[in-house]
A tleap script that builds the chain and sets N, CA, C and O, in Angstrom:
source leaprc.protein.ff14SB
mol = sequence {
  NMET LYS THR LYS LEU SER GLN LYS ASP LYS
  VAL LEU ARG HIE LEU LYS GLU ILE GLY PRO
  ILE THR PRO VAL GLN ALA PHE PHE ASN TYR
  SER ILE MET ARG LEU ALA ALA VAL VAL PHE
  ILE LEU LYS ASP GLU GLY PHE ASN ILE THR
  THR THR ILE LEU LYS SER GLU ASN LYS PHE
  GLY GLU PRO VAL SER TYR ALA GLN TYR LYS
  ILE GLU ASN GLU ALA CASN
}
set mol.1.N position { 50.774 4.876 -15.002 }
set mol.1.CA position { 51.853 5.797 -15.283 }
set mol.1.C position { 53.136 5.277 -14.634 }
set mol.1.O position { 53.125 4.831 -13.487 }
set mol.2.N position { 54.231 5.339 -15.373 }
set mol.2.CA position { 55.510 4.867 -14.858 }
set mol.2.C position { 56.075 5.842 -13.828 }
set mol.2.O position { 55.929 7.058 -13.947 }
set mol.3.N position { 56.720 5.274 -12.822 }
set mol.3.CA position { 57.399 6.095 -11.837 }
set mol.3.C position { 58.773 6.453 -12.364 }
set mol.3.O position { 59.509 5.583 -12.830 }
set mol.4.N position { 59.121 7.721 -12.294 }
set mol.4.CA position { 60.420 8.177 -12.779 }
set mol.4.C position { 61.467 7.933 -11.698 }
set mol.4.O position { 61.347 8.438 -10.582 }
set mol.5.N position { 62.500 7.150 -12.039 }
set mol.5.CA position { 63.584 6.881 -11.099 }
set mol.5.C position { 64.597 8.016 -11.135 }
set mol.5.O position { 64.848 8.607 -12.186 }
set mol.6.N position { 65.172 8.310 -9.985 }
set mol.6.CA position { 66.232 9.302 -9.931 }
set mol.6.C position { 67.519 8.694 -10.483 }
set mol.6.O position { 67.610 7.479 -10.658 }
set mol.7.N position { 68.500 9.529 -10.753 }
set mol.7.CA position { 69.793 9.026 -11.217 }
set mol.7.C position { 70.389 8.079 -10.179 }
set mol.7.O position { 70.964 7.047 -10.523 }
set mol.8.N position { 70.246 8.437 -8.927 }
set mol.8.CA position { 70.763 7.599 -7.844 }
set mol.8.C position { 70.101 6.227 -7.862 }
set mol.8.O position { 70.779 5.208 -7.726 }
set mol.9.N position { 68.790 6.195 -8.030 }
set mol.9.CA position { 68.059 4.928 -8.074 }
set mol.9.C position { 68.467 4.084 -9.284 }
set mol.9.O position { 68.590 2.863 -9.178 }
set mol.10.N position { 68.676 4.731 -10.428 }
set mol.10.CA position { 69.087 4.010 -11.628 }
set mol.10.C position { 70.453 3.370 -11.444 }
set mol.10.O position { 70.652 2.211 -11.810 }
set mol.11.N position { 71.395 4.119 -10.879 }
set mol.11.CA position { 72.752 3.591 -10.674 }
set mol.11.C position { 72.723 2.467 -9.645 }
set mol.11.O position { 73.364 1.435 -9.840 }
set mol.12.N position { 72.000 2.652 -8.570 }
set mol.12.CA position { 71.915 1.619 -7.535 }
set mol.12.C position { 71.289 0.344 -8.091 }
set mol.12.O position { 71.762 -0.758 -7.811 }
set mol.13.N position { 70.240 0.493 -8.867 }
set mol.13.CA position { 69.608 -0.683 -9.491 }
set mol.13.C position { 70.587 -1.392 -10.426 }
set mol.13.O position { 70.666 -2.620 -10.435 }
set mol.14.N position { 71.325 -0.619 -11.207 }
set mol.14.CA position { 72.314 -1.212 -12.116 }
set mol.14.C position { 73.369 -1.987 -11.329 }
set mol.14.O position { 73.691 -3.126 -11.667 }
set mol.15.N position { 73.899 -1.370 -10.290 }
set mol.15.CA position { 74.938 -2.022 -9.493 }
set mol.15.C position { 74.440 -3.317 -8.859 }
set mol.15.O position { 75.174 -4.304 -8.802 }
set mol.16.N position { 73.209 -3.315 -8.387 }
set mol.16.CA position { 72.657 -4.498 -7.716 }
set mol.16.C position { 72.227 -5.589 -8.690 }
set mol.16.O position { 72.447 -6.771 -8.426 }
set mol.17.N position { 71.617 -5.210 -9.811 }
set mol.17.CA position { 71.025 -6.189 -10.712 }
set mol.17.C position { 71.916 -6.575 -11.893 }
set mol.17.O position { 71.837 -7.702 -12.380 }
set mol.18.N position { 72.750 -5.665 -12.350 }
set mol.18.CA position { 73.575 -5.934 -13.533 }
set mol.18.C position { 75.038 -6.119 -13.156 }
set mol.18.O position { 75.698 -7.045 -13.628 }
set mol.19.N position { 75.543 -5.226 -12.297 }
set mol.19.CA position { 76.943 -5.324 -11.879 }
set mol.19.C position { 77.672 -4.008 -12.063 }
set mol.19.O position { 77.057 -2.942 -12.015 }
set mol.20.N position { 78.985 -4.074 -12.273 }
set mol.20.CA position { 79.802 -2.861 -12.375 }
set mol.20.C position { 79.312 -1.913 -13.465 }
set mol.20.O position { 78.687 -2.321 -14.443 }
set mol.21.N position { 79.617 -0.639 -13.262 }
set mol.21.CA position { 79.201 0.387 -14.221 }
set mol.21.C position { 80.345 1.367 -14.439 }
set mol.21.O position { 81.090 1.688 -13.513 }
set mol.22.N position { 80.473 1.835 -15.674 }
set mol.22.CA position { 81.473 2.841 -16.034 }
set mol.22.C position { 80.747 4.115 -16.460 }
set mol.22.O position { 79.547 4.081 -16.733 }
set mol.23.N position { 81.463 5.238 -16.518 }
set mol.23.CA position { 80.822 6.476 -16.966 }
set mol.23.C position { 80.214 6.376 -18.369 }
set mol.23.O position { 79.166 6.968 -18.626 }
set mol.24.N position { 80.850 5.645 -19.269 }
set mol.24.CA position { 80.313 5.509 -20.622 }
set mol.24.C position { 78.988 4.745 -20.593 }
set mol.24.O position { 78.040 5.125 -21.281 }
set mol.25.N position { 78.915 3.675 -19.804 }
set mol.25.CA position { 77.666 2.926 -19.675 }
set mol.25.C position { 76.575 3.803 -19.072 }
set mol.25.O position { 75.433 3.788 -19.531 }
set mol.26.N position { 76.931 4.566 -18.043 }
set mol.26.CA position { 75.953 5.433 -17.389 }
set mol.26.C position { 75.411 6.469 -18.366 }
set mol.26.O position { 74.219 6.774 -18.355 }
set mol.27.N position { 76.282 7.008 -19.206 }
set mol.27.CA position { 75.842 8.009 -20.172 }
set mol.27.C position { 74.925 7.396 -21.225 }
set mol.27.O position { 73.831 7.906 -21.467 }
set mol.28.N position { 75.361 6.311 -21.848 }
set mol.28.CA position { 74.572 5.730 -22.936 }
set mol.28.C position { 73.297 5.047 -22.459 }
set mol.28.O position { 72.281 5.099 -23.153 }
set mol.29.N position { 73.324 4.409 -21.293 }
set mol.29.CA position { 72.145 3.683 -20.815 }
set mol.29.C position { 71.153 4.563 -20.059 }
set mol.29.O position { 69.944 4.347 -20.140 }
set mol.30.N position { 71.662 5.557 -19.320 }
set mol.30.CA position { 70.794 6.331 -18.431 }
set mol.30.C position { 70.893 7.846 -18.612 }
set mol.30.O position { 70.227 8.592 -17.894 }
set mol.31.N position { 71.708 8.311 -19.553 }
set mol.31.CA position { 71.943 9.748 -19.787 }
set mol.31.C position { 72.493 10.445 -18.545 }
set mol.31.O position { 72.203 11.617 -18.307 }
set mol.32.N position { 73.289 9.722 -17.756 }
set mol.32.CA position { 73.935 10.294 -16.574 }
set mol.32.C position { 75.336 10.736 -16.965 }
set mol.32.O position { 76.162 9.921 -17.376 }
set mol.33.N position { 75.597 12.027 -16.835 }
set mol.33.CA position { 76.890 12.565 -17.254 }
set mol.33.C position { 77.891 12.669 -16.098 }
set mol.33.O position { 79.095 12.754 -16.341 }
set mol.34.N position { 77.421 12.663 -14.861 }
set mol.34.CA position { 78.312 12.808 -13.712 }
set mol.34.C position { 78.166 11.604 -12.782 }
set mol.34.O position { 77.695 11.729 -11.652 }
set mol.35.N position { 78.578 10.440 -13.275 }
set mol.35.CA position { 78.455 9.210 -12.501 }
set mol.35.C position { 79.197 9.297 -11.177 }
set mol.35.O position { 78.695 8.823 -10.158 }
set mol.36.N position { 80.373 9.889 -11.174 }
set mol.36.CA position { 81.155 9.990 -9.934 }
set mol.36.C position { 80.386 10.732 -8.845 }
set mol.36.O position { 80.486 10.381 -7.669 }
set mol.37.N position { 79.629 11.743 -9.222 }
set mol.37.CA position { 78.834 12.494 -8.246 }
set mol.37.C position { 77.724 11.627 -7.661 }
set mol.37.O position { 77.439 11.697 -6.465 }
set mol.38.N position { 77.103 10.818 -8.500 }
set mol.38.CA position { 76.041 9.922 -8.032 }
set mol.38.C position { 76.630 8.868 -7.101 }
set mol.38.O position { 76.052 8.562 -6.058 }
set mol.39.N position { 77.777 8.316 -7.477 }
set mol.39.CA position { 78.443 7.310 -6.645 }
set mol.39.C position { 78.850 7.926 -5.304 }
set mol.39.O position { 78.748 7.268 -4.269 }
set mol.40.N position { 79.305 9.166 -5.313 }
set mol.40.CA position { 79.677 9.856 -4.077 }
set mol.40.C position { 78.488 9.911 -3.117 }
set mol.40.O position { 78.642 9.661 -1.921 }
set mol.41.N position { 77.322 10.233 -3.633 }
set mol.41.CA position { 76.119 10.303 -2.800 }
set mol.41.C position { 75.785 8.924 -2.236 }
set mol.41.O position { 75.468 8.795 -1.053 }
set mol.42.N position { 75.855 7.890 -3.082 }
set mol.42.CA position { 75.563 6.531 -2.622 }
set mol.42.C position { 76.540 6.098 -1.534 }
set mol.42.O position { 76.137 5.476 -0.550 }
set mol.43.N position { 77.815 6.421 -1.703 }
set mol.43.CA position { 78.814 6.084 -0.678 }
set mol.43.C position { 78.508 6.827 0.618 }
set mol.43.O position { 78.627 6.267 1.708 }
set mol.44.N position { 78.115 8.083 0.491 }
set mol.44.CA position { 77.785 8.897 1.660 }
set mol.44.C position { 76.582 8.328 2.411 }
set mol.44.O position { 76.457 8.517 3.621 }
set mol.45.N position { 75.701 7.634 1.695 }
set mol.45.CA position { 74.531 7.012 2.313 }
set mol.45.C position { 74.848 5.633 2.893 }
set mol.45.O position { 73.966 4.977 3.447 }
set mol.46.N position { 76.099 5.194 2.768 }
set mol.46.CA position { 76.511 3.956 3.414 }
set mol.46.C position { 76.721 2.757 2.516 }
set mol.46.O position { 77.058 1.681 3.010 }
set mol.47.N position { 76.536 2.901 1.217 }
set mol.47.CA position { 76.758 1.780 0.320 }
set mol.47.C position { 78.253 1.562 0.111 }
set mol.47.O position { 79.007 2.517 -0.074 }
set mol.48.N position { 78.672 0.309 0.142 }
set mol.48.CA position { 80.078 -0.040 -0.024 }
set mol.48.C position { 80.375 -0.221 -1.512 }
set mol.48.O position { 80.252 -1.319 -2.054 }
set mol.49.N position { 80.763 0.866 -2.152 }
set mol.49.CA position { 81.047 0.869 -3.584 }
set mol.49.C position { 82.545 1.071 -3.762 }
set mol.49.O position { 83.126 2.018 -3.233 }
set mol.50.N position { 83.160 0.164 -4.516 }
set mol.50.CA position { 84.591 0.264 -4.771 }
set mol.50.C position { 84.828 0.817 -6.170 }
set mol.50.O position { 84.012 0.650 -7.077 }
set mol.51.N position { 85.962 1.475 -6.314 }
set mol.51.CA position { 86.349 2.059 -7.588 }
set mol.51.C position { 87.597 1.356 -8.094 }
set mol.51.O position { 88.572 1.195 -7.360 }
set mol.52.N position { 87.560 0.941 -9.339 }
set mol.52.CA position { 88.723 0.368 -10.002 }
set mol.52.C position { 89.033 1.256 -11.194 }
set mol.52.O position { 88.143 1.593 -11.975 }
set mol.53.N position { 90.296 1.635 -11.335 }
set mol.53.CA position { 90.705 2.440 -12.482 }
set mol.53.C position { 91.158 1.493 -13.584 }
set mol.53.O position { 92.090 0.709 -13.408 }
set mol.54.N position { 90.481 1.582 -14.721 }
set mol.54.CA position { 90.806 0.748 -15.874 }
set mol.54.C position { 91.565 1.577 -16.900 }
set mol.54.O position { 91.374 2.788 -17.000 }
set mol.55.N position { 92.421 0.916 -17.655 }
set mol.55.CA position { 93.208 1.593 -18.693 }
set mol.55.C position { 92.846 1.021 -20.048 }
set mol.55.O position { 92.589 -0.175 -20.187 }
set mol.56.N position { 92.831 1.888 -21.040 }
set mol.56.CA position { 92.484 1.489 -22.395 }
set mol.56.C position { 93.135 2.474 -23.360 }
set mol.56.O position { 93.988 3.270 -22.968 }
set mol.57.N position { 92.727 2.413 -24.612 }
set mol.57.CA position { 93.179 3.372 -25.617 }
set mol.57.C position { 91.961 4.016 -26.256 }
set mol.57.O position { 90.923 3.376 -26.426 }
set mol.58.N position { 92.098 5.294 -26.608 }
set mol.58.CA position { 91.011 5.952 -27.326 }
set mol.58.C position { 91.120 5.637 -28.817 }
set mol.58.O position { 91.983 4.859 -29.224 }
set mol.59.N position { 90.263 6.228 -29.620 }
set mol.59.CA position { 90.247 5.907 -31.049 }
set mol.59.C position { 91.497 6.375 -31.785 }
set mol.59.O position { 91.720 6.002 -32.936 }
set mol.60.N position { 92.305 7.187 -31.124 }
set mol.60.CA position { 93.553 7.647 -31.722 }
set mol.60.C position { 94.752 6.836 -31.238 }
set mol.60.O position { 95.895 7.135 -31.585 }
set mol.61.N position { 94.481 5.810 -30.435 }
set mol.61.CA position { 95.545 4.972 -29.916 }
set mol.61.C position { 96.256 5.553 -28.705 }
set mol.61.O position { 97.297 5.046 -28.287 }
set mol.62.N position { 95.698 6.612 -28.145 }
set mol.62.CA position { 96.299 7.253 -26.970 }
set mol.62.C position { 95.803 6.577 -25.702 }
set mol.62.O position { 94.646 6.163 -25.634 }
set mol.63.N position { 96.664 6.460 -24.697 }
set mol.63.CA position { 96.232 5.817 -23.448 }
set mol.63.C position { 95.232 6.688 -22.679 }
set mol.63.O position { 95.389 7.905 -22.578 }
set mol.64.N position { 94.210 6.034 -22.146 }
set mol.64.CA position { 93.217 6.711 -21.311 }
set mol.64.C position { 92.920 5.831 -20.107 }
set mol.64.O position { 93.138 4.620 -20.142 }
set mol.65.N position { 92.429 6.438 -19.060 }
set mol.65.CA position { 92.000 5.672 -17.891 }
set mol.65.C position { 90.615 6.169 -17.482 }
set mol.65.O position { 90.261 7.329 -17.695 }
set mol.66.N position { 89.844 5.256 -16.888 }
set mol.66.CA position { 88.485 5.596 -16.475 }
set mol.66.C position { 88.092 4.714 -15.295 }
set mol.66.O position { 88.698 3.669 -15.060 }
set mol.67.N position { 87.087 5.139 -14.568 }
set mol.67.CA position { 86.660 4.436 -13.363 }
set mol.67.C position { 85.586 3.399 -13.686 }
set mol.67.O position { 84.778 3.566 -14.600 }
set mol.68.N position { 85.611 2.334 -12.907 }
set mol.68.CA position { 84.539 1.333 -12.927 }
set mol.68.C position { 84.093 1.168 -11.482 }
set mol.68.O position { 84.919 0.953 -10.595 }
set mol.69.N position { 82.803 1.268 -11.245 }
set mol.69.CA position { 82.265 1.192 -9.897 }
set mol.69.C position { 81.534 -0.134 -9.699 }
set mol.69.O position { 80.845 -0.625 -10.594 }
set mol.70.N position { 81.704 -0.701 -8.502 }
set mol.70.CA position { 81.090 -1.992 -8.186 }
set mol.70.C position { 80.613 -1.949 -6.738 }
set mol.70.O position { 81.317 -1.443 -5.864 }
set mol.71.N position { 79.423 -2.477 -6.485 }
set mol.71.CA position { 78.919 -2.525 -5.125 }
set mol.71.C position { 79.404 -3.845 -4.507 }
set mol.71.O position { 79.259 -4.909 -5.108 }
set mol.72.N position { 79.976 -3.764 -3.312 }
set mol.72.CA position { 80.553 -4.938 -2.671 }
set mol.72.C position { 79.543 -5.683 -1.807 }
set mol.72.O position { 79.397 -6.900 -1.914 }
set mol.73.N position { 78.861 -4.951 -0.964 }
set mol.73.CA position { 77.792 -5.541 -0.155 }
set mol.73.C position { 76.860 -4.420 0.263 }
set mol.73.O position { 77.230 -3.246 0.230 }
set mol.74.N position { 75.673 -4.780 0.649 }
set mol.74.CA position { 74.681 -3.768 0.966 }
set mol.74.C position { 74.748 -3.378 2.436 }
set mol.74.O position { 74.660 -4.223 3.327 }
set mol.75.N position { 74.905 -2.085 2.665 }
set mol.75.CA position { 74.898 -1.565 4.024 }
set mol.75.C position { 73.475 -1.162 4.432 }
set mol.75.O position { 73.143 -1.128 5.617 }
set mol.76.N position { 72.627 -0.853 3.409 }
set mol.76.CA position { 71.244 -0.426 3.674 }
set mol.76.C position { 70.294 -1.525 3.290 }
set mol.76.O position { 69.081 -1.371 3.433 }
savepdb mol mol.pdb
quit
């Protein structure tokens, strides 16, 4: 039987093994709707996660901004 990973474990694994993650990636890959909340918990546990605000356009050509999270080094 497979072990069910928590949202925190999924995000941490992604950051360590794949790299940066955005809210859209978290939603489509892991069904996580509140990535910022998960990242907040990881930061509170001592992980050095940086946030970069990226800018883009939506499908209507309007400017939007969103966060990208990246783990810098492991504190744990």
